[in-house]
DRENLUMGU-981555 format. One record per atom (N, C-alpha, C): x, z, y. Coordinates in steps of 0.02 Angstrom, whole numbers, plus 50000, padded with zeros to 5 digits. Atoms other than C-alpha are relative to their C-alpha. Example, Ala and Ser with C-alpha at 12.3 -4.5 7.8 and 13.67 -1.06 7.14 Angstrom:
<recs>
500455000049941;506155039049775;500455000050060;499584999749941;506845035749947;499615003750055;
</recs>
This chain:
<recs>
499364997150018;487404876951248;500344995749946;499625004050048;488774867551154;500255004549943;499734996450058;489144873750978;500714997749988;499295001650012;491014874650943;500205001649929;499704998550065;492084875050788;500105007649994;499884992750000;492554892950837;499365003949987;500644996750012;490714898050842;499835000149925;500195000650071;490454891850664;500455004249955;499554995750039;491994900850598;499765007250003;500224993049992;491384917550669;499335001249966;500654999150032;489604914850607;500075000849925;499924999550072;490114911650427;500335006449978;499654993950018;491294926450425;499545006150004;500444994349991;489954938250488;499435000449951;500575000150047;488604932850365;500185003249933;499844998250070;489534936450202;500705003049993;499304997549999;491084947450229;500285001849931;499754997550064;491184953850050;500004994749944;500015005250051;490914937449956;500684996549998;499385003850007;492374927449888;499944993450037;500015006149961;492784913350008;500484994849973;499465004650019;494414905749945;500305002149933;499684998750065;495164904149771;500574995049992;499425004350012;496904897449733;500375003049940;499714997250060;497524900049556;499685006749983;500284993450014;497334918649517;499955004250063;500064996549937;497294923249702;499334998350033;500625001449964;495764924749812;499975004150064;500134996449938;495174930349984;499255000150012;500704999749980;493454936350038;499924997050069;500125002549932;492624930150196;500285004850051;499744995049953;493074946350283;500764999950002;499275000350002;494884945450225;500284993750034;499785006349968;495034927350282;499925000650075;500114999149929;494294931850451;500545004550031;499504995349974;495474946650474;500704996950002;499345003050003;497014937150419;500084994650053;499955005349950;496644922250530;500025002950071;499954996749935;496354933950678;500705002550013;499324997449991;498044942350650;500504994350010;499555005749991;498914925550631;499924997050070;500115002549932;498114919850794;500355004550051;499654995449955;498774935550881;500754999049995;499295001250008;500494931850808;500224993750039;499845006049961;500454914350885;500005001550074;500064998549929;499884921151053;500605004350023;499424995849983;501274934351051;500644995950007;499415004449998;502524920051027;499914994450050;500095004349942;501944911751187;499674993249985;500415005950012;500814898851107;499365000750042;500554999649952;499484894851236;499454994949984;500575004450009;497774886751238;500194992850019;499855007049989;497974867951223;500674997749975;499355002050027;499744868351153;499904996349934;500025003550064;500054856251010;500485003349952;499624996650052;500654864850851;499964995949936;499985004050061;501204854950699;499935004549938;500114996350063;500644860750525;500294996049942;499715003150059;501714856550374;499855004549940;500254995650053;500724864550234;499684996049945;500375002750057;500254859050060;499405004449986;500584996050018;498624865149985;500225006749973;499834993350024;498684883849957;499505005150025;500464994649980;497834900649985;499965000750075;499984998849928;498364900950167;499834993950042;500175006149962;497854883250215;499435001350049;500584998849958;496164888850282;500135005450052;499864995049949;496724905150367;500444997450057;499565002749948;498104895750460;499604995350045;500425004649962;496874882250513;499555003850048;500444995949958;495634895250576;500395003650055;499604996449950;497024904850665;500164995550060;499855004649946;497494889450765;499394998950045;500625000949961;495684886850818;499885006250043;500114993749964;495564905250869;500505001050057;499504999549947;497164903950971;499914994450052;500155005349953;496454888551057;500504994350000;499485005150000;497874877151002;499754993649969;500155006750025;497854858850956;500434998849938;499635000950063;498334856850772;500204992849990;499755006650017;499404842050721;500245000349928;499804999650071;499404841450530;500484994349981;499525004950025;500864832550446;499924999649924;500065000950072;500604825350273;500695000949968;499354998350029;501984832750165;500324994349961;499745005550040;502174816550067;500394994950042;499675004849957;502854807150217;500745001450005;499274999449995;504694804350253;500205004350060;499734996249944;505794814450369;499934996050065;500045004149939;505834799950492;499294999450025;500705000349980;503934798350491;499785006550033;500164993549970;503764816950524;500315000750069;499664999549935;505034816050664;499634996050053;500365004249952;504104801750748;499345003250021;500644996849984;502454811150737;500105006050048;499864994349957;503204826750815;500194997850070;499795002549934;504014816950955;499434996750037;500575003449969;502454806550986;499525005150031;500494995149976;501364822051007;500315005650042;499684994949959;502654832951094;499925007149974;500064993350029;502484847450974;500645004050011;499424995649991;503634862051017;500055005149944;500024995050054;503134872750867;499764996949935;500195002350067;503024869150680;499875006149956;500154995050051;502164880450553;500084996749932;499855003250064;502764877050376;499855004749941;500104996250061;502364882550199;500655001549965;499404997750035;503594891350086;500344994349962;499715005450041;503834875849977;500274994250043;499775005349955;504234865050130;500515002450050;499514997049954;505554876050210;500594995350013;499435004549992;506934863250180;499844994550050;500205005249954;505974849550270;499945002850071;500064996949934;505594861550413;500685000750033;499334999349973;507444865150435;500284993350021;499775006749983;507824846550434;499684997650065;500365002149940;506514843550568;500265003750062;499724996349944;507214857350678;500674997050023;499365003349983;508894848450670;499884993250032;500125006849978;508114831450703;499624999550067;500435000349940;506904835750846;500245005150050;499734995649948;507634842951005;499485004950024;500444994849973;506854859451058;499465002549953;500524997950047;505754861350903;500155006949972;499964993550032;505444879150846;499574999949936;500384999850063;504784883650672;499895007249979;500154993650032;503944898550591;499674998649933;500265001150067;503514900150407;499365003849987;500594996550027;501934905150317;500185002249930;499764997550064;502634915950177;500744998949989;499285001350006;504454911350211;500314999750069;499625000949939;505794911650344;500604995449986;499425004050021;506984899950251;500084993750040;499965006249961;506584885050361;500125001250074;499894998349931;506914894250523;499455004450027;500494995649969;506034906850634;499815005949957;500254994250036;504984921050566;499494998049947;500565000750047;503804923150420;499395003150035;500574997449962;502154924650515;499545004249958;500414995750043;501264932050364;500255007250004;499714993349996;502454946750369;499925002850071;500014997749931;502494947650559;499305002150023;500684998549976;500604947850580;499685006049966;500304994650038;500294961950456;499855006150042;500094994049959;500474975250590;499574998650062;500375001749940;499434966150721;499255001349991;500724998850000;497614968650768;499634994449964;500425005150031;496274959750667;499374998750042;500565001449955;495104959050817;500004992750020;500055006949980;494484942350880;500434998950063;499605001449940;495754934851003;499554998250059;500395001349939;495094934151181;500244993650034;499795006449973;495494915851207;499384995950016;500605004049984;494164905951302;500054993049971;500005006950025;493654889251229;499444996250034;500525004449973;492644874451290;499874994449949;500195005250048;491744860851195;500474994149999;499565005949997;492944847451256;500745001749989;499314998350017;494534856951208;500214996049938;499755003650059;495554845851090;500335005149954;499734995050047;495904856350935;500284996749936;499725003450058;496454842950810;500254993150022;499725006649990;497624828050829;500254997649932;499895001950070;497594819250661;500214992749995;499765006850011;498644804150620;499594996849945;500425003450048;497584791450530;500434996749947;499665003450055;498024783150366;499914992550006;500105007149989;497714766150443;500584995949975;499485004350031;498694751450373;500254994650048;499795005149952;499054742050535;500745000750017;499304998849984;500794749550550;500105003350067;499974996849935;500374756950720;499895007549994;500084992850000;500634775550743;499435001950046;500574998149958;498974782450805;499705006549974;500264993450018;498174799550807;499345001350034;500664998549974;496334803650828;499975007150026;500074993349971;495904818350941;499285002449993;500664997050007;494444829550896;499975006650039;500114994249956;493714843251004;499635005549963;500404994550027;492884859950975;499294997649983;500695002450011;491194851150992;499964994749947;500055005550049;491574835550890;500115002649929;499884997450068;492254845750743;499395004049976;500634996650019;490694856750745;499484994849980;500475005350016;489684840650745;500144996849932;499825002550067;490644834750591;499685004449947;500314995450047;490044850350500;499254998949995;500725001450001;488244847150551;499854993449965;500095006550031;488414829050498;500015000549924;499934999250072;488964834150323;499405003749971;500564996050025;487584847150303;499344996150005;500635003849993;486224835250365;499954994149952;500035006450035;486714819950266;500284999949929;499645000650062;487774824250116;499945006149955;499974993850040;487754842550059;499385004350011;500504994749996;486394855050020;500305006149967;499604994650029;487534870049995;499585006349990;500324993750016;486854885649910;500535005449992;499534994549996;487644902849912;500465000649940;499594999350060;488274902449733;500374993649982;499645006350012;489024885049748;500755000950007;499275000049994;490874881249733;500234992850002;499735006849996;491824865749786;500745000249981;499315000550023;493454860649702;500374994950043;499605004349956;494784853349818;500674998549966;499365002250028;496194843349739;500364995450049;499705004249949;496474831149882;500255004450057;499704996249945;497444836450036;499465002650048;500484996949955;496474848450147;500094997750072;499925002349931;497184840350304;499594993850015;500415005949988;496074825050279;499285001449980;500724999450011;494294822250218;499815006149960;500184994350042;494324836050088;499915006350042;500054994149958;494604849150223;499365000450041;500625000149962;493024843750314;499455003949964;500524996650038;491994851450174;500065007650000;499904992750002;492714868950196;499495003650044;500444996449953;491664873850348;499275000149977;500694999550026;489954869050273;499935005249945;500044994950053;490334879750120;500115006950029;499874993649965;491004893650233;499365002650032;500614998049966;489374893950330;499465002449952;500524998250048;488334895850172;500225005649952;499774994550044;489374909650091;500234997649932;499805002950064;489974897949953;500764999849995;499284999750013;491704896949874;500344993350011;499555005749996;493114884949913;500575001249950;499494999350053;494234882649759;500524994650012;499475004449978;495914874849801;500514998949945;499455001750045;497154865749689;500614997950041;499415002149963;498954862849743;500064992450005;499995007350002;498794844449695;499544997949943;500455002450052;497734833449584;500354999349933;499785000750069;498024835049398;499374999549957;500635001050036;496654828049284;499835005649952;500144994850050;496834841149147;499805006550034;500164993849964;496854855949267;499344999450038;500615001249964;495434848149367;499395001149955;500564999250047;494274847149216;499945007149977;500014992950020;494764864749163;499675004350053;500284996049946;494324871949334;499264998650012;500725001449994;492634863149338;499615004949956;500344995350045;492144873849189;500135007250020;499814993049988;493104889849230;499715002850064;500234997649935;492574891049413;499274998250014;500715001849992;490784884649385;499904995750062;499985004449941;491094870549509;499344996150005;500625003749988;489554862549587;500124993550039;499875005949958;490384849649702;500744998149996;499315002549997;491944838749694;500004993950046;499895005849957;492634825649813;500584996049971;499495004150034;493604811249734;500124993550036;499855006949980;494494795649790;500024995949935;500045004050061;494404780849669;500565001049951;499444999250047;496144783449596;499925006549959;500114993850037;495674801349549;499494999049944;500525001150050;494084795949460;500264995649943;499715004250052;495044782449367;500445004249953;499584995750041;496294795549305;499585004749958;500444995650039;494894807249252;499684996249942;500325004050053;494044793249154;500484998749942;499505001150053;495664790649059;500185006349962;499854993650034;495724809049007;499535000949940;500434999450059;495084812848831;499445005050007;500534994949993;494044827648894;499484998250052;500485001749948;493084818249028;499285000349973;500685000450027;491574815448915;499765006649972;500214993850033;491584832948838;500035006150047;499984994449953;491914843948992;499295002150018;500654997349982;490434855249031;499884999150075;500145001349929;489754848249195;499275001850016;500704998249991;488054856649182;499865003050069;500094997249932;488324865749349;500204995150055;499765004949950;489104850649435;499424995850025;500565003749971;487784843649552;500204993950040;499815005549957;488774832349666;500724997849988;499355003350002;490214820449638;500024995350060;499985003749937;490614814249812;500624995650001;499415004349998;491744799349835;499984995750062;499945004049940;492384789249981;500734998050008;499315001749981;494024785050070;500164992749990;499915007150011;494084767649993;499484997749949;500535002550045;492904756249895;500135001849927;499964998250070;492554761749717;499914993849957;500095005750045;492854748149586;499375000949958;500654999550035;491184744249504;500075002349928;499954997650069;491784746549323;500135007549996;499844992850000;492444763949367;499375004150012;500594996049984;490844770449447;499474999249946;500495001150054;489764762649310;500165004349939;499814996050058;490754771149172;499915007550014;500074993049982;490774787849265;499265002250000;500724998449999;488884787449292;499725000349929;500255000050069;488594783249109;500175006549964;499774993950035;489564798749054;499765006450034;500174993849965;489134811449189;499294999950030;500685000449973;487434805149249;499994997450071;500055003249934;486954794349398;499795005050054;500284995449950;486064808949483;500535004250035;499474995949970;487744817149523;500394996450055;499525003849960;488554803149623;499734998350070;500145001349930;488554801949813;500614996550031;499465003449965;489584789549914;499915000950076;500034999949927;490024791850097;500474994750028;499575004649963;490734779450220;500135003250068;499824997149936;491674786350370;500714998350018;499325001149977;493284786050468;500265006350033;499694994449965;494524798450539;499755000350072;500225000349930;493924792650710;499295002550009;500694997749996;492124797250670;499785002649932;500154997250066;492004808550517;499315003249998;499735002550062;491304811150396;499554994449974;500455005050028;489754801350354;499684995750054;500365004949959;489284785950452;499414997349961;500545002250044;488234780450304;500105003449932;499994996650065;487794788150135;499604996049950;500365003050057;487324780249969;499815005749953;500254994450039;486244793149881;499964998249925;500025001550072;486124794849690;499464995049980;500555004550020;484434786049679;500134992850022;499835006749977;485214771149769;500614997149964;499445002650040;486644769349644;499724995349946;500295005050044;485804754049570;500464994049996;499595005950010;486534737649510;500084996050065;499985004149940;486094729049673;500355003450058;499754996449941;486754742649788;500675003649989;499374996550013;488344749049705;500564998050047;499495002149953;489364739049828;499855001850072;500214998349933;488434745949979;500305006750023;499804993549972;488974760050096;499425004950001;500594995849996;487194766550103;499634998950065;500395000349938;486004769850246;500345004350054;499684996249947;486604775950417;499785007450000;500154992949997;486684794850437;499515001450057;500564998449957;485314803750531;500174999450074;499844999649929;486214806350697;500524994950021;499495005249987;487354790950689;499654993550018;500255006649981;486984774750780;500534994849979;499555005350023;487734758750708;499764993250027;500125006949980;487844741250782;500514995549966;499535005050024;488654725450716;500134995250057;499845003849939;489574716050852;500524994649986;499495005250005;490644700550878;500625002250040;499384998349966;492374699950959;499895002150072;500144998549930;491604700851132;499585006350009;500414993949996;490574716351090;499264998750003;500725001750001;488904707151079;499725000949930;500324999250065;487674710850940;499964993249964;500065006250039;487724697950800;499274999049981;500695001450021;486144689650737;499825004149938;500244996050057;485084699150611;500204996649934;499805002650065;485764697150435;500724997549998;499315002549998;487494691450493;500495005949996;499474995050003;489124700650466;500315000850069;499684998649937;489964708850614;500425006349996;499614993850000;491174722550662;499545005950011;500414994049995;490404739750639;500225003950062;499884995649943;490264749450802;499545006049994;500374993950012;489674767450802;499975004350063;500064995049947;489074781150919;499695006249968;500234993950033;488884799150859;500335006150032;499714993949973;489194817250911;500675001849968;499394998350036;490604818350782;500584995350016;499495005049983;491594804350864;500595003350036;499404997349968;493374807550921;499964999150076;499955000649928;493804809951104;500424994050020;499565005649988;495084795951090;500655000849964;499344999650031;496804791951023;500495003450048;499504996549959;498234802851084;500504995150031;499485003649965;499334794951216;499994992549986;500065007250016;498654777351186;499464996950044;500535002549955;497694771351340;499794992849985;500185007050015;497784752851292;499574999649937;500395000050062;497154756251116;499305002850012;500664997249984;495744767051185;499564995050037;500395005249965;495214753051303;499774994649952;500165005250049;495234741051156;499455002449952;500454997550052;494244752351037;499335002550027;500624997549972;492944760051154;499654994750041;500405004949964;491544749151220;499545003650050;500484997249951;490304751751362;499455003849963;500554996150029;488994764851327;500235005149949;499754994950046;490124775951223;500054997749928;499955002750068;490214764451071;500734999449980;499335000350027;491754764650960;500044994549947;499885005050051;492404749750863;500345003249939;499704997250060;492874753450682;500524995449968;499585005150032;493834737350638;499784998649928;500305001750064;492734736650482;499474994650011;500515005249997;491644721450449;499445001849952;500574998150042;489904725050384;499404995550011;500635003849995;488184717650357;499435004449976;500604996450022;486454725450345;499574995349958;500465004150039;485304719350207;499295001050026;500704999849976;483414717450224;499705006949998;500274993250007;483124735650175;500395005150041;499654995549956;484324743050301;500625003249971;499384997450029;485794746550185;500604996350030;499395002949972;487514743850260;500484998149944;499525002550049;488714733250156;500664998750036;499355000849970;490554734250198;500344993849971;499665006050023;491454717650191;500755001349994;499294998550002;493234722850237;500245002150069;499684998849936;494434728150374;500124993250034;499855006249965;494614714950510;500734998049991;499295001550007;496504716450489;500184997649930;499865002050069;496384713250301;499694993349982;500345006250015;495294697850311;500514994349993;499565005750013;496144682150241;499664993750025;500275006549977;495894665450327;500384994649963;499685005050043;496234651650201;499624993550005;500325006549993;495884633350235;499405000150047;500554999549952;494744638350380;499435004549978;500514995650026;493704650150272;500235007350004;499844992950001;493614669050286;499895002849930;500054996850065;493954678650126;500105007550009;499954992849997;493634697350114;500305002649935;499654997950061;494864705149990;499575004149952;500384995650044;493644718049926;499554996249952;500465003950042;492434704949860;500374997349939;499605002650055;493814697149754;500245005649955;499774994250039;494484714149700;499455002749954;500554997650041;492754719349638;499914995749937;500075004550057;492684704049526;500595001049952;499404999650042;494474705349464;500055006549962;499954993450032;494354723949424;499555000649939;500444999850058;492974720149299;500314996749939;499665003050058;494194710549187;500255005549954;499834994550045;494514721149031;500745001849998;499294998550003;496404719849047;500275002950065;499764997949934;496504724849231;499895007550011;500054992849985;496874743149271;499895001050074;500024999249928;497074740949458;500204993450033;499825006249967;497164726749583;499905000550075;500095000749928;497314722149766;500084992650017;499975007049980;497064705549854;500254999650071;499695000849934;498124700150002;500074992550016;499855006949980;498494684350100;500754999250011;499295001549989;500234676550096;500054993350036;499925006149961;500844663150216;500074993949953;500015006050042;500564645650147;499994993950045;499975005849955;501014628750225;499374995749998;500605004150005;499414620550163;499385003850022;500614996349990;498114634350172;500045005050058;499854994949949;498864645050314;500125006749966;499924994150042;498564660050200;499754998349930;500215001050070;498484659350010;499745006649972;500274994050032;497364671749921;500445001849941;499534997750051;498524681949811;499775006649970;500204993850035;498064695049680;500625003749976;499484995650026;499234709649644;499675004349947;500374997250057;498784716349472;500445004749959;499714995550050;499234731349363;499574999549938;500375000550063;498734728649181;499945006849966;500084993950039;498064742349069;500545000449946;499504998950052;499284749948945;499804996449936;500135003650062;499414738648793;499604993750007;500415006049989;498364724848873;500434994350025;499635005849977;498904707248916;499514994850027;500405005549973;498214693249024;500474995350035;499605005149966;498944676949088;499734998850070;500215001549931;498894671749270;499414995350002;500555004949999;497784656749235;499345003149977;500614996750025;496564667549138;499665004150054;500284995849947;496324679649283;499724995850057;500255004449947;496134665649410;499334996849979;500645002850025;494784657349301;499455005249999;500494994550004;493924674149279;499675001050069;500274999249933;493734675649468;499624993850022;500315006349979;493324657249496;499304999049972;500665000650031;491834658649379;499475003950038;500484995349969;491034671849493;499964999650075;500015000649927;491454667449673;500144992750020;499855006749975;491664652049781;500734998249986;499345002250020;493194641749737;500545002050049;499484998449950;494094645149902;500195007449999;499864992850003;494024663949865;500455001949941;499614998350059;494944663149699;500745000850018;499284999449987;496774668749694;500364993449986;499575005750013;498034654749711;500575002049954;499474997450045;499284665849619;499865007349985;500074993050022;499384682549529;500705003049994;499364996450006;500824694849547;499875006149955;500074994350045;500974707149402;500525005350020;499574994649978;501704724049448;499835006449963;500114993650034;501864741849381;499605004950042;500364995449957;501044750149531;499844996750066;500235002949937;500114746249692;500075005250055;499884995549944;500594753849858;499345002850027;500604996749972;499354766349929;500205004250061;499874995649944;499194776350088;500025007249976;499934992950018;499424795250092;499365003049972;500634997350026;497574797850052;499704995749945;500215003650059;497474785449908;499664993350012;500295006549988;496834769749994;500514994549983;499565005750009;497524752649948;500364998550066;499615001449940;498934749250070;500174992650002;499915007250002;498724730650093;500564997750046;499445001949956;499944730050239;500675000649963;499394999150038;501314737250129;500094994649947;499975005350051;500884724549994;500174993350032;499845006249966;500924710250118;500744999750018;499294999749984;502644715950176;500434999349937;499615000050062;503254718649998;500044993149969;500025006550034;502734701549936;500004994150048;499985005449950;502984691350095;500454994349978;
</recs>
């Protein structure tokens, strides 16, 4: 029998109906209340002619109703298409048109954007969650009188229930499709490899729930533990909630941890109940993780490596492996994940050599939406999926990520992986943040170029930074020039957006 996402939602709700499941500010919902509300919302969707397999766009910031709405869509059998609220009107319009969504569910604070989208996209209907200002009805109000029984919508393991646009930096619009079975497998993957959730645990969510942070909700739901939600990341509020809500687990991207380290209360916040500081999404600068471990303890830090196409953990670096030699590693492959390193033709590279990471796992996507050519390019014989990441295994079986194939710089016939140079440059005492890109050059084809943000009150000359890198890596890897800037472009989930930087400084 195939376990589905819907199965796991119902199991968690039945185990602990009276325990607190969700906390948002001074509001909360029990497991039973969340189950009842999501059932009623599902009935409201069905009454409005939403059918199994329909694609429904979600325009919701983090809030108390993020999880009930998500669960309602799964119970109604629909295919959710989350829209990151930080994107532009034109980006949202393209996503809706690409996926053919006929219905948009929006949060109260995004009513204006919902109205704009209804004007911009022909045939689009909208309903609010706590508001009707953006068009349609307020489904929270409308569902109050409906049954809280489980909707009688049949599901199958291969039903697509999530179409998620990736934060990739290639400039190509692409959306990963996950099924009832693959999303359930994501939950198992997290519980087997990353989390050991106990009933009195609580996880604090400051990152958007539509991406990696949301993956952690279901494992906590199954164990009767709390999900504490912030509207957005704020370092002061984050540290306060760690103490107030007795938080045991947090998930951070590097930019968040850097901001926390700069807060005066980082070293004095009571983190005695905090067992796991999970980080991923993009490589963590070595000086940042070293300082954080020194203050909060190495035993708390867990790194995961994964992709939207195959979440969440392809490999995990456990606390005991956060050593000097392994801080740059992704970790060891997850229990149920197979990993190969291949060349351009899909053949295995020689042992010890770098190659493109190819994966096979139950949590893998079904494919990209409406992209047959891309699917043929990314899927290999035998069910293997290319990641476009370049990696290498060391003698002890740890996977080391070199870089994205699209980010690799070819200069004077040599391959340069930006991350290697960034790791060196970020250790300079005056550097707050940096990114390395290639710019067209008549002599070298591409010139290694560093984009640098200096720390407040600090100063460094271009020549000084170039010498700093040249002392630690091969000469061809050093930057040919340094661009000083006030900020570095990032994707919607906090990754360095090297494509945007290449375009900006072309």
